[in-house]
Every structure is written in structure tokens, then in C-alpha cells.
N, C-alpha and C positions, 0 to 999 in steps of 0.2 A: 239375228241371220247374217246380216250382212256385215256386220262388226266382224264377226268371226273370219269372217271371206277374206276382208282388209286384213284382219292378222296375220292368215296365212300367206297373204300377199307379200307383207310387210317381211314374213318369215324366210321367203324367198329372196327377197332384196338384202337382207341382212347376209345371203351365203355369197355375195359376191362384195365380202367387205373390205377387200382389195382395192378398191378402187377410189379414183379421184372425184368423179361425178356420176351422176344415175339422171337417165331422166324418165318422168314418171308423167305417162299420158292417160288422164282420164278422160271417160267418153262416160256424159250424161242422159240420164234415161230420155232426153226430150233432143239427142243427136248431137249435142255439142260435145267438142273435142277442146281440150287444153293440155299443154305440155308443160312441164315445170321442171328446169334443172337443179339438181339436189345436189349441193356441193359436200364435201364430207364436212364441213362445218354445222351443215343443213340436217333436217330430220323431218321425220313423218310420224305422226300420233293419234292418238285419239282423244277427244272431249268429248264427252255424252253421246252424242248421236252424229258428232261431225269426226272426218278425217282432216287433219291439220297438216299442212305442208306446209314447211320452211324451206327456200331455197340456200341460205346460208344465215349464220349466226349476227347477221346485220339487214337480214330482210325483212319484212312485215309477213305475219301468217296469213294464209290463205285457208279459210276454212270453209271446207264443202259440206253439204250435209250427205249424210251416208244414203240415204231413201233417194237421192237426184244422182247416184253413181251407178252405172251401169256395168262398168267395167274399167280396171284400172290396169297398165301395162308398164313394166320395168325395163329400161334399157341401161347397159353400162357402155361409156363410150370410151373408158381406158382400157377394157380387155376383149375389144374387138366385136362385140355385140352390139348391133346396130338396130335402130328402128327399123321396122319393117314398112316398106309405103302402105300407103290408105289399101291401094287396088291389091296388094297381097293380102293384108288382113282380111279383107273381102273374099278372097279367093279361100280362104281357109274357115271350115264350119265346123260345129261341133252341135250332133242333134242325134236321137229325140232328146230335149231337155225342157224338163225333166225326163229321167230315163229309168227304166226297173231293171233289166237283165244286161243289155246291150246299150252304147252307143256308135255312132260313126262317126268318124272325121273323115270329111272330105277335101278335097286339095283339086282345084281346076286347073293347078298348074303342071299336075304330073309329078309331082317332087317327091321323094320320100320325105316323111314327117316324124320326129321323135316326141313321143308323147308320155309325158309322166304324169301320174296322177298323184296329188297329194294329200292328206288329211288336215282337216282345221288346225291341227298341232303341228303342221309342218313335215309327218313322217311320209317317207315315202312309200304308197300304197302298191304304186303297179307301173312298169316301164316298158313299154316298146316300140317297134318303128312301122309306120304303115304306108302303104303309097296311094293315091288318087282318093279312094272311098275305102278306109279300112275298119271293118268292124271291131270293135274294143269290147270283149266279155267283160262286164261289172257286177255279175252275179255274187260274187263272193266279197262284193264293197256290203257292207251294213249302210242303213238308210242314213242319209245326211248330205252334207255339203262337202263337196271336194273341188280342190283347184286343180286344173288341168293345166300344163306347159305344154302346148305344141310350138317346138321350135322355141322361137324366144317371146311367142302369145302367150299371155296367160288368161284363163277364164275361168267361171266356175260349172260345176256339174252338180245338178241335184239327182241324188238317187233316192227312190223311195220303194 
């Protein structure tokens, strides 16, 4: 299941194909955060139950067990998409998760948030804009795992 989530995240990364480099921020289940700068010669792939990040064609590959990964965020420094500061990431929440008929996107900063829901195949399922605590109707989605992009932060949503 996690492998499918990461495949969708890689699909999102590939939509930024005209980039010189991307930053991949991996948040592990123990709370540790690691950032990797993936050059155009680098890669992100999967080997068994591991996500493999190679920052360039000359760097050593970093293998991370998928069971240890809670979230992956992609940022592109060449097209103006910047990393969200840790305090801003904490200010944006998606709940309840898992959800059945709706989920709420909250933002303590009071900013408008562009929310896009993608299937595991990378198909855009829905798109909306919410402010503060916006409720999103997901009742039309089939049961499964989805990737939700909130501005430039990506997380997973389990629909049951």
C-alpha cells in the first residue's frame, strides 16, 4: 500500500520535468526528517520494500525502508516552488484520516489553500480551494489511498 503512495508521489515529481533539481524531504515514522537534493542526473526508484534516492549519477544510493516513511514532500528550486518552513507544514492539517465521506483541510495561517486529490495512478480526481478549515466532500471517491497536494505539501489520504 505504501509503495503505491510513493509511486503516485513520484508521478507528481515527474510533472515538474523541466527542472534542474528537486528537494525530496522524507519524514520518517519516528519523526526524523531527511532532505535530499536530487539533480537531473539523479533518480528516485523502488527496490522491494525500499525507496531508493540517488541524488546524482555519481552519488551513493540511499535506501529507506518504506515501512519507516510517513511522508515525502517534493520541492523544485528551479521553478519557484520552495520548501515550506516546518512551522507552516505543522499549520496545515488533513483530517480525519482515514475518512469516509469528507475530510477537513485546516490552516492556522488563514491563507487560501489549493487542494488537489490524485489517484494512485496519478489521475487528478478533484481540485478545490479552501480557506482556514475547509470541508472537502470525498463521498464520490472509491475506497482506496489517494495523494492530496495542499499548496506544495503532499500527503496521503485513506478513503474507506
